[in-house]
C-alpha positions as CSV (number, residue, x, y, z in Angstrom):
1,X,-15.6,11.6,-19.9
2,X,-12.3,13.6,-19.4
3,X,-10.5,12.1,-21.9
4,X,-13.1,13.5,-23.8
5,X,-12.8,17.0,-22.4
6,X,-8.9,17.2,-22.8
7,X,-8.5,18.2,-26.2
8,X,-11.3,20.9,-25.6
9,X,-10.0,22.2,-22.9
10,X,-6.1,22.1,-24.6
11,X,-7.6,23.9,-27.1
12,X,-9.0,26.5,-25.2
13,X,-5.6,26.8,-23.3
14,X,-4.2,27.5,-26.5
15,X,-6.8,30.0,-27.6
16,X,-6.7,32.1,-24.1
17,X,-6.9,35.8,-26.6
18,X,-9.7,35.1,-27.9
19,X,-12.0,33.9,-25.7
20,X,-14.5,35.8,-24.0
21,X,-13.0,37.5,-20.8
22,X,-15.7,35.0,-18.5
23,X,-14.4,32.4,-20.3
24,X,-10.4,33.0,-19.9
25,X,-10.7,33.5,-16.4
26,X,-12.4,30.6,-15.8
27,X,-9.4,28.4,-18.0
28,X,-7.0,30.7,-16.3
29,X,-8.4,28.8,-13.0
30,X,-8.3,25.7,-14.2
31,X,-4.7,25.9,-14.9
32,X,-3.8,27.8,-11.5
33,X,-5.5,24.3,-10.1
34,X,-3.7,22.0,-12.8
35,X,0.1,23.8,-11.6
36,X,-0.7,23.3,-7.7
37,X,-1.4,19.4,-8.8
38,X,-1.0,17.9,-12.5
39,X,-1.8,14.6,-12.0
40,X,-5.2,16.9,-12.6
41,X,-3.1,17.8,-15.8
42,X,-5.0,15.2,-17.7
43,X,-3.3,16.2,-20.7
44,X,0.2,16.3,-19.5
45,X,-0.4,13.0,-17.9
46,X,-1.4,11.5,-21.4
47,X,1.7,12.6,-24.0
48,X,4.0,12.1,-21.2
49,X,3.0,9.0,-19.5
50,X,6.2,6.8,-20.1
51,X,8.3,9.6,-19.6
52,X,6.8,9.8,-16.3
53,X,7.6,6.5,-15.6
54,X,11.2,6.4,-17.0
55,X,12.5,9.8,-15.0
56,X,9.4,10.3,-12.3
57,X,8.5,7.3,-10.4
58,X,9.9,8.7,-7.2
59,X,8.6,12.5,-7.8
60,X,5.3,12.7,-5.2
61,X,2.0,14.3,-7.7
62,X,2.6,18.0,-7.1
63,X,6.4,18.0,-7.9
64,X,5.7,15.3,-11.5
65,X,5.6,18.6,-14.1
66,X,9.1,19.9,-11.7
67,X,10.5,16.6,-12.0
68,X,9.8,16.7,-16.1
69,X,11.2,20.4,-16.5
70,X,13.9,19.2,-15.2
71,X,14.8,16.1,-17.4
72,X,13.3,18.2,-20.7
73,X,16.9,18.4,-22.2
74,X,17.7,14.4,-21.5
75,X,18.9,12.1,-25.0
76,X,16.5,9.9,-23.7
77,X,13.1,12.8,-23.5
78,X,10.5,11.4,-25.8
79,X,10.3,14.8,-28.4
80,X,6.2,14.7,-28.1
81,X,5.9,15.2,-24.0
82,X,9.4,17.5,-24.4
83,X,6.9,19.4,-26.1
84,X,4.1,19.0,-23.8
85,X,6.4,20.2,-21.4
86,X,7.4,23.7,-23.0
87,X,3.7,24.5,-24.1
88,X,3.6,23.9,-19.8
89,X,6.8,26.1,-19.3
90,X,5.1,28.8,-21.2
91,X,2.2,29.1,-19.3
92,X,4.0,29.1,-16.0
93,X,6.0,32.0,-17.5
94,X,2.9,34.7,-18.7
95,X,2.1,34.4,-14.8
96,X,3.9,33.7,-11.6
97,X,1.0,32.5,-9.9
98,X,1.5,29.3,-12.6
99,X,4.5,29.0,-10.9
100,X,4.2,27.3,-7.3
101,X,7.5,27.0,-7.3
102,X,8.3,30.4,-7.8
103,X,5.6,31.7,-6.3
104,X,6.7,30.2,-2.5
105,X,10.1,30.6,-3.3
106,X,9.7,34.6,-3.9
107,X,6.7,35.5,-1.6
108,X,9.0,38.4,-0.4
109,X,10.8,39.5,-3.2
110,X,7.5,40.3,-5.4
111,X,5.8,42.5,-3.3
112,X,9.3,44.0,-2.2
113,X,10.3,45.1,-5.8
114,X,7.6,44.2,-8.1
115,X,4.2,45.9,-6.2
116,X,3.7,48.9,-8.7
117,X,2.7,45.5,-11.0
118,X,0.6,43.8,-8.6
119,X,-1.2,47.2,-8.4
120,X,-2.2,47.0,-11.4
121,X,-3.0,43.6,-11.5
122,X,-6.7,42.3,-12.3
123,X,-7.5,39.0,-10.8
124,X,-8.0,35.7,-12.9
125,X,-6.2,37.6,-15.8
126,X,-2.3,37.1,-16.6
127,X,0.3,39.4,-15.9
128,X,2.0,38.4,-19.3
129,X,5.2,37.7,-17.5
130,X,5.8,41.2,-16.6
131,X,6.4,39.9,-12.3
132,X,8.9,38.0,-13.8
133,X,10.4,40.2,-15.8
134,X,11.0,42.3,-12.8
135,X,12.2,39.6,-10.8
136,X,15.2,39.3,-13.2
137,X,16.0,42.2,-13.9
138,X,16.7,42.1,-9.4
139,X,18.5,39.5,-10.6
140,X,21.1,41.1,-12.4
141,X,21.2,43.6,-9.5
142,X,21.9,40.8,-7.3
143,X,18.9,42.0,-4.5
144,X,16.8,38.5,-4.4
145,X,16.7,36.4,-2.0
146,X,18.3,33.1,-2.3
147,X,16.0,30.9,-3.0
148,X,14.0,33.2,-5.2
149,X,17.6,34.2,-6.9
150,X,17.8,30.2,-7.6
151,X,14.2,30.0,-8.9
152,X,14.5,33.3,-11.2
153,X,17.9,31.7,-12.1
154,X,16.7,29.0,-13.7
155,X,13.9,30.3,-15.7
156,X,16.6,32.6,-17.0
157,X,18.6,29.8,-18.5
158,X,16.2,28.0,-19.9
159,X,14.3,31.1,-21.6
160,X,17.6,32.1,-22.6
161,X,16.8,28.4,-25.0
162,X,14.2,29.3,-26.0
163,X,12.4,32.4,-26.8
164,X,8.9,31.4,-26.1
165,X,9.2,30.8,-22.6
166,X,9.6,35.2,-22.6
167,X,6.4,36.6,-22.7
168,X,7.7,40.3,-22.3
169,X,10.2,39.6,-25.6
170,X,7.3,37.9,-27.3
171,X,5.2,40.4,-26.7
172,X,7.1,43.4,-27.5
173,X,9.7,41.9,-30.5
174,X,6.9,39.8,-32.7
175,X,8.1,41.6,-35.0
176,X,11.3,42.2,-35.0
177,X,11.8,39.1,-35.3
178,X,10.1,38.4,-38.1
179,X,11.8,41.0,-40.1
180,X,15.2,40.5,-38.8
181,X,15.4,36.8,-37.0
182,X,13.0,34.7,-39.9
183,X,15.3,31.8,-40.2
184,X,16.3,31.5,-36.3
185,X,12.7,31.6,-35.1
186,X,11.8,28.9,-37.9
187,X,14.3,26.2,-36.1
188,X,13.2,23.6,-34.6
189,X,15.1,23.1,-32.3
190,X,15.8,26.7,-29.9
191,X,19.4,26.5,-28.5
192,X,19.1,30.7,-27.7
193,X,20.1,31.1,-31.5
194,X,16.4,34.0,-31.6
195,X,17.8,35.8,-28.1
196,X,21.7,35.5,-30.2
197,X,20.4,37.2,-33.5
198,X,18.5,40.1,-31.9
199,X,21.4,40.4,-29.5
200,X,23.3,40.9,-32.5
201,X,21.2,42.4,-34.5
202,X,20.7,45.1,-31.7
203,X,21.4,48.4,-33.6
204,X,19.0,47.6,-36.2
205,X,16.6,47.4,-34.0
206,X,13.3,49.8,-35.1
207,X,10.6,49.3,-31.5
208,X,12.1,51.0,-28.5
209,X,10.1,48.1,-26.1
210,X,11.7,45.2,-27.9
211,X,15.5,47.0,-27.7
212,X,14.6,47.3,-23.7
213,X,14.1,43.5,-23.7
214,X,17.3,42.8,-25.7
215,X,19.0,45.5,-23.2
216,X,17.2,43.4,-20.4
217,X,18.7,40.1,-21.6
218,X,22.6,41.6,-22.3
219,X,21.8,43.0,-18.5
220,X,20.9,39.7,-17.6
221,X,24.2,38.1,-19.3
222,X,26.4,40.2,-17.0
223,X,25.0,38.4,-14.1
224,X,25.3,34.7,-15.0
225,X,27.4,33.4,-18.0
226,X,24.7,30.3,-17.7
227,X,22.6,32.9,-19.3
228,X,24.2,33.3,-22.5
229,X,24.2,30.2,-23.9
230,X,26.1,31.2,-27.0
231,X,28.8,32.8,-25.0
232,X,28.9,29.8,-22.7
233,X,29.6,27.2,-25.2
234,X,31.7,29.7,-27.2
235,X,33.8,29.6,-23.7
236,X,33.3,26.6,-21.8
237,X,37.0,25.6,-22.7
238,X,38.1,28.5,-21.5
239,X,36.0,28.4,-18.0
240,X,37.2,24.8,-17.2
241,X,41.3,26.0,-17.4
242,X,41.0,29.4,-16.5
243,X,38.0,29.7,-14.4
244,X,37.4,26.3,-12.7
245,X,38.1,27.7,-8.9
246,X,34.9,30.5,-9.5
247,X,31.4,29.8,-8.6
248,X,28.8,30.8,-11.2
249,X,26.2,33.6,-10.7
250,X,26.8,37.0,-9.6
251,X,29.0,37.7,-12.6
252,X,32.1,36.1,-11.4
253,X,32.6,33.6,-14.3
254,X,32.0,36.6,-16.1
255,X,34.9,38.7,-15.0
256,X,37.1,35.7,-14.9
257,X,36.9,35.3,-18.5
258,X,37.0,39.4,-18.5
259,X,40.4,39.5,-16.8
260,X,41.5,36.3,-18.8
261,X,40.7,38.8,-22.2
262,X,42.6,41.4,-20.5
263,X,45.7,39.5,-19.6
264,X,47.8,39.0,-22.5
265,X,49.7,36.0,-20.9
266,X,46.3,34.1,-21.2
267,X,45.4,32.5,-24.7
268,X,41.7,31.8,-24.8
269,X,39.8,30.0,-27.7
270,X,39.4,32.4,-30.9
271,X,36.0,31.5,-30.6
272,X,35.5,32.8,-26.9
273,X,37.5,35.7,-27.5
274,X,35.8,37.0,-30.6
275,X,32.4,36.5,-28.8
276,X,33.4,38.2,-25.9
277,X,34.6,40.8,-27.6
278,X,30.8,41.1,-29.2
279,X,29.5,41.4,-25.4
280,X,32.1,44.3,-24.1
281,X,30.6,46.3,-27.8
282,X,26.9,45.6,-26.9
283,X,27.5,46.1,-23.1
284,X,29.4,49.9,-24.4
285,X,26.4,50.5,-26.2
286,X,23.6,49.1,-23.7
287,X,25.6,52.0,-20.9
288,X,25.4,54.7,-23.6
289,X,21.4,54.0,-24.7
290,X,20.6,53.0,-20.4
291,X,22.2,54.9,-18.3
292,X,22.5,54.3,-15.0
293,X,19.5,56.3,-13.5
294,X,20.9,57.1,-10.5
295,X,23.7,56.5,-7.2
296,X,22.5,53.6,-6.3
297,X,21.8,51.8,-9.7
298,X,25.5,53.1,-10.9
299,X,26.8,51.4,-8.0
300,X,25.4,48.4,-9.2
301,X,26.3,48.7,-12.7
302,X,30.2,49.2,-11.4
303,X,30.3,46.0,-9.0
304,X,27.8,43.3,-11.7
305,X,30.2,44.8,-14.7
306,X,33.0,42.0,-15.5
307,X,35.5,44.9,-15.8
308,X,34.4,45.9,-12.3
309,X,38.3,45.5,-11.2
310,X,39.7,48.0,-14.0
311,X,36.5,50.0,-13.3
312,X,37.7,50.2,-9.3
313,X,41.2,51.2,-10.1
314,X,40.3,54.0,-12.1
315,X,38.0,55.3,-9.3
316,X,40.4,55.4,-6.9
317,X,43.4,56.8,-8.9
318,X,40.8,59.4,-9.9
319,X,40.1,60.3,-5.8
320,X,44.0,60.0,-4.8
321,X,44.5,62.3,-7.7
322,X,41.5,64.4,-6.5
323,X,42.9,64.0,-2.8
324,X,46.7,65.0,-3.7
325,X,45.3,68.1,-6.0
326,X,43.1,69.0,-3.0
327,X,46.1,69.0,-0.6
328,X,49.2,70.6,-2.8
329,X,46.2,73.2,-3.4
330,X,45.5,73.5,0.3
331,X,49.1,74.5,1.3
332,X,49.6,76.5,-1.8
333,X,45.8,79.0,-0.7
334,X,47.4,78.5,3.2
335,X,51.1,80.1,2.1
336,X,49.7,82.9,-0.2
337,X,46.4,83.4,3.0
338,X,49.5,84.2,4.9
339,X,51.5,86.2,2.9
340,X,48.2,88.4,2.6
341,X,48.1,88.6,5.5
342,X,51.6,90.0,6.6
343,X,51.3,92.2,3.9
344,X,47.8,93.8,5.3
345,X,49.5,94.0,8.8
346,X,52.3,95.9,7.0
347,X,50.2,98.5,5.6
348,X,48.2,99.1,9.0
349,X,51.5,99.1,10.7
350,X,53.2,102.0,7.8
351,X,49.5,103.8,8.1
352,X,50.0,104.3,11.8
353,X,53.3,105.9,11.1
354,X,51.8,107.6,8.6
355,X,49.4,109.2,11.2
356,X,51.4,110.1,13.4
357,X,54.2,112.0,11.6
358,X,51.0,113.8,9.5
359,X,49.8,115.4,13.2
360,X,52.3,117.8,13.5
361,X,51.9,119.8,10.6
362,X,48.1,119.5,10.9
363,X,48.4,121.4,14.3
364,X,51.3,123.7,13.2
365,X,49.5,125.0,10.3
366,X,47.3,127.2,12.5
367,X,50.1,128.9,14.0
368,X,51.4,129.2,11.0
369,X,48.2,130.7,10.0
370,X,48.3,133.5,12.5
371,X,52.1,134.6,12.4
C-alpha cells in the first residue's frame, strides 16, 4: 500500500507551490516527520537501498540521510540516489525545521540572531531558507556558536557547489540566471559554475534582490575559502605550499593567500593569482555597494577581511599620526597661550603706571584753573 502511495506523495512534494494551503501544510508535516526518521521516507529508502548497504550499514535509522549526504560525492555513489539526496537537501534548506541536525545545533543561535524572521513565520509553511540565510551571514561575521558554525559551514559548502540548494538565490536570481548563465545552469553536474557566473557578471545584474544575494555570497566566501569552490580549486596547490599550517575557517586561509599575493618573494600559480585578483575587485565593489552599517559592522568587516593586517597597519599609522599632530599642536598652543598671557600681564602693568602718572595732572588742573 505504501509503495503504491509513494509516487503520488513524491509528486505532491515536488508540486508544493501549486497545492492548496491545507494540502501544503499536510505535506510539510509529513516531510518534517520523514526528516526526523528517514526510514519513513519510502522513496529515499527505495532509490538508495543499495547505497545504504554500501555506505551506511552502521548508521542508525535517524542518521541515514546524514550518512548519504556525507557520501553523496563519492565516485561509487549511484547517480539516481545522488539525485534523490540532492532533492532532500533542497527540501531541508527551505526551512531549518526540516533539518533536525541543524535545528539542534543552532537552537540558541536562531532566536538570538533571526527572531525577526521567526516572528513573521506561519505554522506549517516553509520559510524559504530565510533563517538559514540569516545564519549564513552571522557565520561570515563569526558570531555563531561552534556547533551551529559547523553545520552552517557544511550547508555553505554544499550550496556553493549547487545553486539549487540555496532557496533565496533561487527565488531572487531565477531570471538573472536564465539571462546571464543559461549554459552553466543547464549543466548536468553542478560544481559551482552558476555561482561563479553570477559573481563574474555582478555589474550586469539588474535585479536588486539578486545583486544582494550575490553580495552575500562574496561576504560568505571571505570567511571560508571552501565556500568558494572555484577559488579553492585554483589555489589548492598554493594553499598546500604556503598555508598548510593555517587551519581552515574564519578567513584564515584566505588571509594567508592574500598575504602571499602581496609578498613579491612568493610566486603563486597563475590561475590562483588571477582568481584572487578577481575576488579583490569583487570585494572592493561589494564594499562600495553595501558598506558597513555601523561601527560594530565595520569592525567585523575589518577583522574578517583578507587584507586585515594591511588595514590595521594603516589604521595604526593614522592613529599615530593624529597623536603626534595633537602633541605638537598642544605644545604650540601652550606656548602661544603663555605668550598671550605674558603680554596681557604687561599691558595691565603698563595701564597701572599710566593711571598713576595721570592722577597728578587731574588733581592739579582745578588749582591752575583757580589761579
